[in-house]
N, C-alpha and C positions, 0 to 999 in steps of 0.2 A: 504494500499499501503507499502511496507517497504521501507524503506531508506536505499538505495545502500552502502550507507558511515557505518553506525552502524548493518544493518543488523535487526532493529528494526521497527514497524511501530510507526506512532505517537500514534497512541491508548497504547502500548506496554512502551514506552518514556513515557507517562504520568502516567500508573501505577505505574511503579520503581519509579516516582519521587513521587507521594503520598506515597509510600511506604517509602521512604527516609523521609517525613514529619512525617509518622505515629513514626517512630524511633527517631525523633528530638524532635516532641512535649512533648514525656513520657520520654526522655535524663534526668538524675536526679534526676525523679522520684523514689520514691518505695515504696511497700507496698500499702495501703488505696489509697493514692495520685496516685498512676501510675491505678490501677484498676479503679479507679471512673474514671480518662482519658480516660480509654481505653473505658469504660461502655459507658460513652457521645457519644465519635466516634462513636461508634457500634449504640448508635441509632440515631445519626445523620444521618448514612448512610442508616438505614433502615427510619427514616420518611424522605429522599430523594427519595422514589425508590416509584413508583407507577404500575399500572395494576398490572401482573403477578409477574412482580421482588418484589412489595410492599406487594403482596399478601403472595409471598415463603419465604420473608422477615420475616416477622411478624410471621407464622407458625412457622418457626422454632426458631423462640426467644423464642415463648411460647412452644414451644417440651421441647427446651432445659433447659429451665426454669423448669420444669416440672420432667423431666426424669434425668439430669443430669445437677443439681444444681451448682456443683462444679467444672463447667467448665466457664471459666473469657470471658465474653464479650469482643470484641476487634476488631481491624480492620484487616484487611490483604491486602494489594493491593488497601485498598478501599471498600474492602466486607467487610461484616457482616460476623463476625468469633466466634470460641471459641476454648480456649484452657483452656490446663491441666497443669501446672507447667510449662506455660509462653510457650508452646509447642503448635501451631495449631493444632486441631482435626479436624474440621471442619471449611467450609465457604461457602457461600453461590455467584455465582458470578452471579451478573442480567444480562440478555440479552443486555439491554441498553450499557453498560461496553465496550464493543466490537461492538453493533451491531449485535448480533446472532440472532438468531429464536427464544432461548429460554432462560431462569436462569438457573441454575444448584445448586446441593446442592454436593458439593463432601469434602471428606475425606483426608485426608493426612496417611502418613505412620505410625504414634501417634495412628491412630485408630485401633481398635482390628475387621476388619472387616475379615481379613484371612480366606478363605473357600477353602483348596485345593491348585494346583498348579496356580489358577486364579481367580478370584474376580471382581467384578465392584468396584470403586471408586469416581464415578462421574457420576449424574443422572439428565438427562433433567427433566423438568416438564412446560408441555406447560398450565396445567390446575391446581390449588388446589384444591382439591375435600377433603371430609371425607377418601377415599381410599388412595389416595397420603397422607393425611397428618400420615394414618396409618402406611403406609409403613416407612414414615421419624421419625416416632415415635421408631421403630422397627430397624431401620439404628443406630439412635443415643444411643438406650440402648445397642447394641450391641459392637457398636464403643466404649463406654465406662465401658465397661465389663471387 
């Protein structure tokens, strides 16, 4: 339900507060200290997930470590995310976060997925299969090319 005063739902306001906290916890940190704090937050976010949310988050984490190890793990509005040069390239949004039917793997404008006049940037996942992992692997590979 949307709060008529702010225009945002309670879940959306909570996500914004979580993002503000992410920024606060790394304020003043630089280099390895900041990366370590962001990695810890990402690992904690993944560890907190269960079911298909957890399966997908762990699969994405493994895939990124394998095909795009230069991306830095972090959180983005509380979601497990991966960034290049401080800019989020992809993130995983758990279904539990906004009580949706499925989790998604999403890519930002910094991902290199461009394909003509229109292309997908968010992918719903209802089950983590070998085929799904292969598709995510291909998307991550393309996104960082």
